[in-house]
C-alpha positions in Angstrom: 2.1 -23.8 -23.4 -1.1 -22.0 -24.4 -0.4 -18.6 -25.9 -3.4 -16.8 -24.4 -5.0 -16.4 -21.0 -7.9 -14.6 -19.4 -7.4 -11.3 -17.7 -9.5 -8.3 -16.5 -9.4 -5.9 -19.4 -10.7 -2.3 -19.9 -12.9 -1.5 -22.8 -11.4 1.4 -24.8 -8.3 1.1 -22.5 -9.8 3.4 -19.9 -13.1 4.5 -18.5 -15.8 3.9 -15.9 -16.2 0.8 -13.8 -18.6 -0.6 -16.4 -15.7 -0.8 -18.9 -14.1 -3.7 -16.9 -14.5 -7.1 -18.3 -12.8 -10.5 -18.4 -11.4 -11.3 -21.8 -8.7 -13.2 -23.7 -5.2 -11.6 -24.0 -1.7 -12.7 -24.8 -0.1 -14.9 -22.1 3.3 -13.4 -20.9 6.5 -15.1 -21.6 9.1 -14.7 -18.8 12.3 -12.9 -19.8 15.7 -13.2 -18.1 15.4 -13.2 -14.3 11.6 -13.6 -14.6 9.3 -16.5 -13.6 5.8 -17.2 -14.8 3.4 -17.3 -11.9 -0.1 -18.8 -12.1 -2.1 -16.2 -10.1 -4.4 -17.4 -7.3 -5.3 -14.0 -5.9 -4.6 -10.4 -6.5 -5.0 -7.2 -4.4 -7.1 -4.2 -5.3 -5.6 -0.8 -4.6 -6.6 2.8 -5.2 -4.0 3.2 -7.9 -6.0 0.5 -9.9 -9.0 2.8 -9.9 -6.9 5.7 -11.1 -5.2 3.7 -13.8 -8.7 2.5 -15.0 -9.7 6.1 -15.3 -6.6 7.0 -17.3 -5.1 9.1 -14.5 -2.2 6.8 -13.5 -0.5 5.1 -16.4 1.7 2.0 -15.7 5.5 2.5 -15.7 7.1 2.2 -19.2 7.8 -1.4 -20.2 5.3 -3.0 -17.8 2.0 -4.7 -18.5 -1.0 -2.4 -19.1 -3.2 -4.9 -17.3 -4.3 -3.7 -13.8 -2.9 -4.9 -10.6 0.3 -4.3 -8.5 0.3 -7.3 -6.1 -0.6 -11.0 -6.3 -0.1 -14.5 -4.9 0.3 -17.7 -6.8 2.5 -20.7 -7.8 5.6 -20.6 -9.9 4.8 -22.5 -13.1 7.8 -21.8 -15.4 11.3 -20.4 -15.0 12.8 -17.9 -17.4 16.5 -17.8 -18.2 19.0 -17.1 -15.3 16.4 -17.7 -12.6 18.2 -19.1 -9.5 16.0 -18.2 -6.6 12.8 -20.1 -7.3 11.6 -23.5 -8.4 8.5 -24.7 -10.2 5.7 -25.2 -7.7 7.0 -22.6 -5.2 4.2 -20.7 -3.5 4.9 -17.0 -3.6 3.5 -13.5 -3.4 4.9 -10.4 -5.0 5.1 -6.9 -6.3 4.7 -5.8 -9.9 4.3 -2.7 -12.0 1.1 -4.2 -13.5 -0.4 -7.4 -14.8 -1.8 -9.0 -11.6 -5.5 -9.0 -12.8 -4.8 -12.1 -14.9 -4.4 -15.9 -14.8 -0.7 -15.5 -15.3 2.0 -12.9 -14.6 5.7 -12.7 -15.6 7.3 -11.5 -12.4 10.9 -10.6 -11.6 12.5 -13.1 -9.3 13.8 -10.4 -6.9 10.2 -9.1 -6.4 8.8 -12.3 -5.1 8.5 -13.5 -1.5 7.9 -17.0 -0.3 4.3 -17.3 1.0 4.1 -18.4 4.7 2.0 -21.5 5.0 -0.2 -20.0 7.6 -1.4 -17.2 5.4 -4.2 -17.7 2.9 -3.7 -16.8 -0.8 -5.8 -13.7 -0.3 -3.9 -12.5 2.8 -0.6 -13.0 1.0 -1.8 -11.0 -2.0 -2.7 -8.1 0.2 0.8 -7.6 1.7 3.2 -6.3 -1.0 1.8 -2.9 -2.0 0.5 -2.0 1.5 3.4 -3.0 3.7 6.2 -2.1 1.3 4.7 1.4 0.8 4.2 1.7 4.6 7.8 0.6 5.1 9.3 3.3 2.9 7.0 5.9 4.5 7.4 5.1 8.1 10.9 3.6 8.3 12.9 4.7 5.2 11.8 8.3 4.8 10.0 8.7 8.1 13.2 7.6 9.9 11.1 6.3 12.8 12.9 6.0 16.1 11.7 4.3 19.2 9.6 6.8 21.2 8.5 8.9 18.2 5.0 10.1 17.7 3.3 9.4 14.3 0.2 10.7 12.4 -1.2 8.5 9.7 -3.9 9.8 7.3 -6.3 7.5 5.5 -5.9 5.3 8.5 -8.4 2.6 7.4 -6.9 2.2 4.0 -4.6 -0.8 3.3 -1.4 1.3 3.5 -2.8 3.2 6.4 -3.5 0.1 8.5 0.0 -1.3 7.6 1.7 2.0 8.5 -0.1 2.2 11.9 0.9 -1.3 12.8 4.5 -0.9 11.6 4.9 2.3 13.5 3.7 0.6 16.7 5.7 -2.6 16.2 8.9 -0.6 15.6 8.6 1.5 18.7 6.3 4.5 18.2 5.1 6.1 21.4 1.8 7.1 19.9 0.0 6.8 16.5 -2.8 9.2 15.7 -4.9 8.1 12.8 -7.5 9.9 10.8 -10.5 8.5 8.9 -14.0 9.7 7.8 -16.4 7.5 9.9 -16.8 6.4 13.5 -16.9 2.8 12.3 -13.4 3.1 10.8 -12.0 5.0 13.8 -13.4 2.4 16.2 -11.8 -0.3 14.1 -8.4 1.4 14.2 -8.6 1.7 18.0 -9.7 -1.9 18.4 -7.0 -3.8 16.6 -3.8 -5.0 18.3 -0.9 -2.6 17.4 -3.6 -0.2 16.2 -3.9 3.6 16.6 -3.6 5.1 20.1 -5.6 8.2 19.1 -8.0 9.0 16.3 -9.7 12.0 14.6 -12.5 12.3 12.2 -11.0 14.7 9.7 -14.5 15.7 8.5 -15.6 16.9 11.9 -12.5 17.5 13.9 -9.2 19.4 13.7 -6.7 16.6 13.7 -3.9 18.9 14.6 -5.5 19.5 18.0 -5.9 15.8 18.5 -2.2 15.4 17.8 -1.3 18.1 20.3 -3.4 16.5 23.0 -1.9 13.1 22.2 1.7 14.3 22.4 1.5 16.8 25.3 1.7 19.7 22.9 4.9 18.5 21.2 3.5 17.4 17.9 4.3 14.3 15.9 7.7 13.3 14.5 6.3 11.6 11.4 3.3 12.4 9.2 2.2 9.9 6.5 -0.1 11.8 4.2 -2.2 10.6 1.2 -4.5 13.6 1.0 -2.5 16.7 0.0 -4.2 20.1 -0.4 -6.9 20.0 2.3 -4.5 18.6 5.0 -1.4 20.7 4.3 -1.8 23.4 6.8 -2.9 21.1 9.7 -0.1 18.7 8.8 2.5 21.5 9.2 0.9 22.5 12.5 0.9 18.9 13.7 4.6 18.4 13.1 7.1 18.8 15.9 10.6 20.3 15.6 12.7 18.2 13.2 9.5 16.5 12.0 9.3 14.5 8.8 6.3 14.4 6.4 6.0 11.8 3.7 3.5 12.5 0.9 2.3 9.3 -0.8 -0.7 10.7 -2.7 -2.8 13.8 -3.3 -6.4 12.7 -3.0 -7.8 16.2 -2.3 -5.6 17.9 -5.0 -2.0 18.8 -5.5 -2.1 22.6 -5.5 -2.1 24.4 -2.1 -3.1 28.0 -2.9 -1.0 29.7 -0.3 1.9 28.3 1.7 3.6 29.8 4.7 7.2 28.6 4.5 8.0 30.0 8.0 7.1 27.0 10.0 9.1 24.7 7.7 12.1 26.8 8.4 11.5 27.4 12.1 10.7 23.8 12.9 13.5 22.4 10.6 10.9 20.2 8.8 11.7 17.6 6.2 9.1 17.0 3.5 9.5 14.0 1.2 7.3 12.8 -1.7 7.4 9.2 -2.7 5.8 6.6 -4.9 6.5 2.9 -5.2 5.3 1.6 -8.6 7.5 3.8 -10.7 10.6 3.1 -8.7 13.5 1.1 -10.1 13.8 -2.7 -9.7 16.8 -2.2 -7.5 14.9 0.1 -5.2 11.9 -2.2 -4.9 14.1 -5.2 -4.4 16.1 -3.5 -1.6 12.9 -2.7 0.2 11.7 -6.3 -0.1 15.0 -7.8 1.1 15.5 -5.3 3.9 15.6 -6.5 7.5 12.5 -4.6 8.6 10.3 -6.0 5.8 11.6 -9.5 6.3 10.9 -9.2 10.0 7.3 -8.2 9.2 6.9 -11.1 6.8 8.3 -13.5 9.4 5.8 -12.4 12.0 2.7 -11.3 10.1 -0.5 -13.3 10.6 -4.1 -13.0 9.3 -6.9 -11.2 11.2 -7.5 -14.1 13.6 -3.8 -14.8 14.2 -1.6 -13.6 17.1 1.1 -11.8 15.2 2.3 -8.3 16.2 1.4 -7.2 12.7 -1.7 -8.6 10.9 -3.2 -8.4 7.4 -6.8 -7.3 7.4 -8.8 -8.3 4.3 -11.9 -6.1 3.8 -13.7 -8.6 1.5 -12.8 -11.3 -1.0 -14.5 -11.1 -4.4 -14.4 -13.6 -7.2 -12.7 -11.9 -10.2 -16.0 -12.2 -12.0 -17.2 -9.5 -9.6 -14.4 -7.0 -10.3 -16.8 -4.2 -11.1 -18.4 -4.6 -7.6 -14.9 -4.6 -6.0 -14.0 -1.4 -7.8 -17.3 0.2 -6.8 -16.8 -0.7 -3.1 -13.4 1.0 -3.1 -14.5 4.0 -5.1 -17.3 4.6 -2.5 -14.7 4.4 0.3 -16.4 1.5 2.0 -13.3 -0.6 2.4 -11.2 -0.9 5.6 
């Protein structure tokens, strides 16, 4: 086998979009329980932008190449691999390394690609839907009839969280976004939001109260942090759960009133996915809810109760354009 491959690399290891380039690097060799996958497509996520800027380093022991999700064909089996065969079409989750021609992936973090999904659609599933699953179902403890609030509703994880909440029995899902175009889209899709708010011009806690008859939501999925904290607490019902996945507006809330947390018996959970253990990630992938989603998911034009929506497909030679599109919040 050739010992090198092409990959998207970063000049000086971090920096602006202009530092991204395609270059030669060492081809990975699969270790025990790993397979070598020839990558066909990879997903772009906001954590890739943060890593490129030096703000979100990959977990220790993982590839420093960008990219946390991919699809492709199994090309070579490492020692002790029992779940896969050469030529299998798969998609999967990784700590890094997807922006490349090849990736060494753990056999437990791969999923068989449904034949009706394109390579690009399959590559867009792992990070978005597994993150949404842990937020909505694992930590959000969604029950049938619950009301849900999802921030960054038009993001990949946001769209996945909205659909999963609806498909697993939520009574209402309120979503926030920054433009009318994004809000209209979230209302238009099957299993989409039932109510929406433009967080730049509206008080989303009032939208929540109107949508829930004054009760508030049982689950909040938040990516924003500082600017949304007070209204999130106001939006939660008694015994509500808030899951914090990111802190896009900042991590420090200057003043916090602990009273509502106590009075309403609130549960606040922070969570990430990439830094989690192999066992944790594997358990999510092999869980009944995620397998149900994979069994029923279709592309945008399909008829599945849950669908994968691809904003745009770029050739990897245009990786700078793709990063710029996401950095300008144009994706949905």
